[in-house]
C-alpha positions in Angstrom: 76.6 144.9 96.7 76.0 143.0 93.5 78.3 140.0 93.4 78.9 137.4 90.7 80.4 134.0 91.5 81.7 132.1 88.5 81.6 128.3 88.9 79.0 126.8 91.3 81.0 123.8 92.3 81.7 122.4 95.8 83.5 125.6 96.8 81.8 128.2 94.5 78.2 127.5 95.5 78.9 127.6 99.3 80.7 130.9 98.7 77.8 132.3 96.8 75.5 131.2 99.6 77.7 132.8 102.2 77.8 136.1 100.3 74.1 136.1 99.9 73.5 135.3 103.6 75.2 138.7 104.4 72.5 140.5 102.5 74.1 141.0 99.1 72.6 140.3 95.7 74.4 137.3 94.3 74.3 135.8 90.9 76.1 132.5 90.3 77.4 131.5 86.8 77.9 127.9 85.7 78.2 126.2 82.3 76.2 123.3 83.6 72.5 123.9 82.9 71.5 121.2 85.3 73.4 122.8 88.2 71.9 126.2 87.3 68.4 124.8 87.3 68.9 122.9 90.5 70.2 125.9 92.3 67.3 128.0 91.0 64.9 125.3 92.4 66.7 125.9 95.8 68.1 122.4 95.8 71.7 121.4 96.5 73.3 119.9 93.3 75.7 117.7 95.3 75.3 116.0 98.7 77.3 116.3 101.9 77.9 120.0 102.4 76.8 120.9 105.9 74.0 123.6 106.0 74.0 124.1 102.3 70.5 122.9 101.7 68.9 124.9 104.5 70.6 128.1 103.3 69.5 127.5 99.7 66.0 127.0 100.9 66.1 130.4 102.6 68.1 132.5 100.2 66.8 131.5 96.7 63.1 132.1 97.5 64.0 135.4 99.1 65.6 136.6 95.8 69.1 136.9 97.3 70.7 134.2 95.2 70.1 133.0 91.7 72.0 131.1 89.0 72.6 131.5 85.3 74.7 130.2 82.4 74.9 133.8 81.0 77.9 135.9 81.9 76.1 138.9 80.3 73.4 138.5 83.0 75.7 138.3 85.9 78.9 140.3 85.3 78.0 143.8 84.0 77.6 146.3 86.9 78.9 143.8 89.5 80.7 145.3 92.4 82.8 142.1 92.7 83.3 139.0 90.7 84.8 135.9 92.4 86.1 133.1 90.2 86.4 129.5 91.5 86.7 127.8 88.2 88.7 124.5 88.4 92.3 124.4 87.3 92.6 121.0 85.7 95.9 119.0 85.9 97.2 115.9 84.2 98.4 112.7 85.8 101.6 114.5 86.9 99.6 117.4 88.2 100.9 119.8 85.4 98.4 122.7 85.1 95.9 122.9 82.3 94.4 126.3 82.2 91.8 125.6 79.6 88.6 126.1 81.6 90.0 129.0 83.5 91.2 130.7 80.3 87.7 130.3 78.8 86.0 131.7 81.9 88.4 134.6 82.0 87.8 135.4 78.4 84.0 135.4 79.0 84.4 137.5 82.1 86.6 140.0 80.2 83.9 140.4 77.4 81.4 141.6 80.0 83.6 143.3 82.6 82.5 146.9 83.4 84.5 149.7 85.2 84.6 149.7 89.0 84.6 145.9 89.5 86.8 144.0 91.9 87.9 140.7 90.4 89.1 138.0 92.8 90.5 134.6 91.8 90.2 131.9 94.5 91.4 128.9 92.5 94.8 127.7 93.7 97.4 128.9 91.1 101.1 128.7 90.4 102.9 131.8 91.7 102.7 134.7 89.2 99.6 133.5 87.4 97.4 136.4 88.6 99.7 139.1 87.4 101.2 137.4 84.3 98.2 135.5 82.9 94.9 136.9 84.2 95.8 140.6 84.2 96.7 140.8 80.5 93.8 138.5 79.6 91.3 140.7 81.3 92.8 143.9 80.0 92.9 142.7 76.4 89.4 141.2 76.5 87.7 144.1 78.1 89.7 147.2 76.9 89.9 148.2 80.5 93.1 148.9 82.6 93.8 147.1 85.8 94.4 149.4 88.7 92.5 152.2 87.0 89.2 150.8 85.6 89.0 147.6 87.7 91.0 145.8 90.4 92.4 142.3 90.3 93.4 140.2 93.4 94.2 136.7 94.4 92.5 135.2 97.5 92.9 131.5 97.9 90.1 129.3 99.2 91.2 127.5 102.4 88.3 125.3 103.1 87.5 121.6 103.0 84.4 120.3 101.3 81.7 119.2 103.7 82.6 121.9 106.2 83.0 125.1 104.0 80.9 127.4 106.2 82.7 126.3 109.3 86.2 126.8 107.7 85.2 130.2 106.3 84.8 131.4 109.9 87.8 129.6 111.3 90.7 130.7 109.1 92.0 134.1 108.1 91.0 135.2 104.6 94.2 135.9 102.7 94.3 138.5 99.9 97.0 139.8 97.7 96.6 142.6 95.1 98.4 144.0 92.2 98.1 147.5 93.6 97.5 148.9 97.1 94.2 150.2 96.1 93.1 146.8 94.8 94.2 145.1 98.0 92.2 147.7 100.0 89.1 147.0 98.0 89.6 143.3 98.5 89.9 143.7 102.3 86.7 145.8 102.4 84.9 143.3 100.2 85.8 140.1 102.1 85.2 141.8 105.5 81.7 142.6 104.3 80.8 139.1 103.2 82.5 136.9 105.8 82.2 136.3 109.5 85.2 135.2 111.6 85.6 133.2 114.8 87.7 134.7 117.6 91.3 133.4 117.3 93.4 134.7 120.2 96.1 132.2 119.1 96.8 134.3 116.0 99.2 137.2 116.3 97.2 139.3 113.8 93.8 138.1 115.0 91.3 136.4 112.7 89.9 138.3 109.7 91.1 139.4 106.3 94.9 139.5 106.0 96.5 141.6 103.2 99.8 139.8 102.3 101.1 142.7 100.2 101.1 141.1 96.8 99.2 138.6 94.7 102.3 136.5 94.5 102.6 136.2 98.3 99.0 135.1 98.5 99.5 132.5 95.7 102.6 131.1 97.5 100.8 131.0 100.9 98.3 128.6 99.6 100.9 126.4 97.9 103.1 126.5 101.0 100.5 125.4 103.5 99.4 122.5 101.4 102.9 121.5 100.3 103.9 121.5 104.0 101.3 118.8 104.6 102.5 116.7 101.7 106.1 116.9 102.9 105.1 116.1 106.5 103.1 113.1 105.4 106.0 112.0 103.2 108.3 112.1 106.2 105.8 110.2 108.3 105.6 107.5 105.6 109.4 107.3 105.5 109.5 106.9 109.3 106.7 104.2 109.1 108.5 102.2 106.4 111.7 102.1 108.4 110.0 101.4 111.7 108.3 98.3 110.3 111.7 96.9 109.4 113.1 97.2 112.9 110.1 96.2 115.0 109.1 99.7 116.2 105.5 100.9 116.5 105.6 104.2 114.6 102.4 105.5 116.1 103.8 105.4 119.6 106.9 107.2 118.3 104.8 109.9 116.6 102.7 110.4 119.8 105.8 110.7 121.8 107.5 113.1 119.4 104.5 115.3 119.2 104.3 115.6 123.0 106.6 118.6 122.8 105.4 121.8 121.0 108.0 121.8 118.1 107.1 118.5 116.6 103.9 118.1 114.5 104.5 114.8 112.6 101.4 113.7 110.6 100.1 110.2 110.3 101.4 107.7 107.7 99.0 105.9 105.3 98.3 104.1 102.1 97.8 107.2 99.9 97.5 111.0 99.7 94.6 111.9 97.6 92.2 114.7 96.8 92.2 117.9 94.8 94.8 119.6 97.0 97.6 117.8 98.7 98.8 115.7 95.7 98.3 118.6 93.3 99.6 121.8 94.8 103.1 120.6 95.5 103.3 119.9 91.7 102.1 123.5 91.1 104.9 124.7 93.4 107.4 122.5 91.5 106.2 124.1 88.3 107.6 127.4 89.7 110.5 125.9 91.5 111.8 122.7 89.9 114.9 122.7 92.1 112.9 122.0 95.2 114.3 118.6 95.9 112.6 118.2 99.3 109.2 118.8 97.8 109.8 116.4 94.9 111.1 113.6 97.1 108.1 113.9 99.4 105.7 113.8 96.5 107.4 110.7 95.1 107.4 109.0 98.5 103.7 109.6 98.9 102.9 108.5 95.3 104.6 105.2 96.0 102.6 104.3 99.1 99.8 102.4 97.4 102.3 100.0 95.7 104.2 99.7 99.0 101.0 98.8 100.8 100.1 96.1 98.3 103.7 94.9 98.6 103.0 94.6 102.4 100.0 92.5 101.6 102.0 90.3 99.3 104.7 89.8 101.9 102.1 88.5 104.4 99.8 86.6 102.1 102.3 85.3 99.5 101.8 85.0 95.8 98.6 87.1 94.9 98.0 85.3 91.6 94.3 84.5 91.6 93.7 85.8 95.1 90.4 87.6 95.7 91.3 91.0 97.2 88.9 93.8 98.0 90.0 97.4 98.3 87.9 99.2 100.8 87.2 102.7 99.8 87.2 104.4 96.3 87.0 107.9 97.8 90.2 109.7 98.5 89.2 110.2 102.1 86.5 109.1 104.5 83.1 110.7 104.3 83.7 112.4 101.0 82.2 111.1 97.7 85.2 112.2 95.5 87.9 110.1 93.8 90.2 112.9 92.7 93.8 111.4 92.8 92.4 108.7 95.1 94.8 106.0 96.1 92.3 103.4 94.9 93.5 103.7 91.4 97.2 102.9 92.2 96.2 100.2 94.7 94.0 98.4 92.1 96.7 98.7 89.5 99.3 97.3 91.9 97.0 94.3 92.8 96.1 93.6 89.1 99.8 93.7 88.1 100.4 90.9 90.7 97.6 88.8 89.3 95.0 89.4 92.0 91.2 89.3 91.3 90.5 92.8 92.5 87.2 94.3 93.7 86.3 97.6 95.2 83.8 98.5 97.9 82.7 102.0 99.0 79.5 102.8 101.1 79.1 106.1 99.3 79.1 104.7 95.8 76.6 102.4 94.0 77.7 99.4 92.1 76.9 101.2 88.9 79.1 104.2 89.9 82.0 101.9 90.8 81.6 100.1 87.5 81.8 103.4 85.7 85.0 104.2 87.5 86.4 100.9 86.0 86.1 98.8 89.1 84.5 95.5 89.9 82.1 96.2 92.8 82.2 94.1 96.0 79.4 93.5 98.4 80.1 92.8 102.1 79.4 89.2 102.9 81.0 87.8 99.7 84.0 85.4 100.1 87.3 87.2 99.9 91.0 86.2 100.6 92.3 89.6 101.7 91.2 93.2 102.1 93.1 96.6 102.0 91.6 99.7 103.6 92.2 102.7 101.3 89.7 105.2 102.7 88.9 105.9 106.3 85.1 105.7 106.1 83.7 105.4 109.6 81.8 102.2 108.5 85.1 100.4 108.1 85.9 100.8 111.8 82.9 98.5 112.5 84.0 95.7 110.2 85.1 92.3 111.4 86.0 88.9 109.9 82.3 88.0 109.8 81.8 90.8 107.1 84.5 89.3 104.9 84.0 85.5 104.9 87.2 83.6 104.3 89.5 86.5 104.8 93.1 85.6 105.7 94.9 89.0 105.6 93.6 92.5 106.5 95.8 95.4 105.6 94.6 98.5 107.5 96.0 101.3 105.3 94.3 104.0 107.3 94.5 102.5 110.9 90.8 102.6 111.2 90.4 99.2 112.9 92.3 97.1 115.5 93.7 93.5 115.7 91.0 92.5 118.2 88.3 92.7 115.5 90.2 90.2 113.3 90.6 87.0 115.2 92.4 84.3 113.2 93.2 86.9 110.5 96.6 88.4 109.9 96.0 92.0 110.7 98.7 94.5 109.6 98.9 98.3 109.7 101.5 100.5 108.0 104.3 101.4 110.4 104.1 98.4 112.7 106.0 95.1 112.2 
């Protein structure tokens, strides 16, 4: 098959590589000329994705994968087009379809009969049918279900382990017509490999959910579940700390039977997915009070954590405090909706002299993010762990001279490493 992948980001490029590794001719489209040139040089444009570089080194020279900025080069005659263009959101995670609308318009201009079009970007329910179908039809002059097929198939992977996750989880598809869904099942079966999953009632593979809306909701539901679960864990943690209970023992005990799956509490819920997709769900269902309450509870955790520091340390006016971790989670160089921003804001509002450290970022990069960089070994009064980078598990008071309070917002360390330091963790008195 000839396949076009639109947007060569941290999901799109690994997808293009996966498709090419199955023997298909793949052309990636991206508006960023630097990304296109880097891919055509068989170099990864971003670090940290397991096996990406080795696969690029094999597939690009073999002529199986190339990149372009020109839709007219990639789309006409394609058997399948997969779009992974970002859906941008504002501070409240309200959707901004600008980039997706522009990409869809360009795709429509060059769409030819017989093509399967699959959107993989997470969307509010109804977007595929009510927004993309009319846009593609009006821009191309073609008729969906007759001249081309349109489906929604959400990505379900984490950056850094995309190839592993593609094998591990069923590929969900939902079409606008039975014929489109059938085409999608055939397509994804031919471009993906799946691990054996005897634990799944339907087995691992491509699952047709019967409609695009069901597939859209499935992605929102699985991510919103995590946000609600974490919100509940945070509520438990905040209560437990007031009555002298270790919430981690409680969670371990509760989860020892098969019907309890309580997640871990923490300083923040960040990233492109968990803080965002519940808001996309609320965009469809504003009456979902449980979802809204959990999102508000999690959004309030950075300020709660700095309040915990204030309760232990005292007045933070003039105190030198370092936030450990700019990234939204350990091992990932990404600050999307990271708790670092709210934590720094909460510290600054209390008069603290706030600095940020992250082993994955240079001082210049931290400065561009608006932070004052911190180097281990500099005197500091207090520290707050925001990202669970593995390096932070190795820290001790010797790395933070003068430290009086260590707030472990991710439970990466232990009191034994902090002799003569007031060590606190969320969910324990």
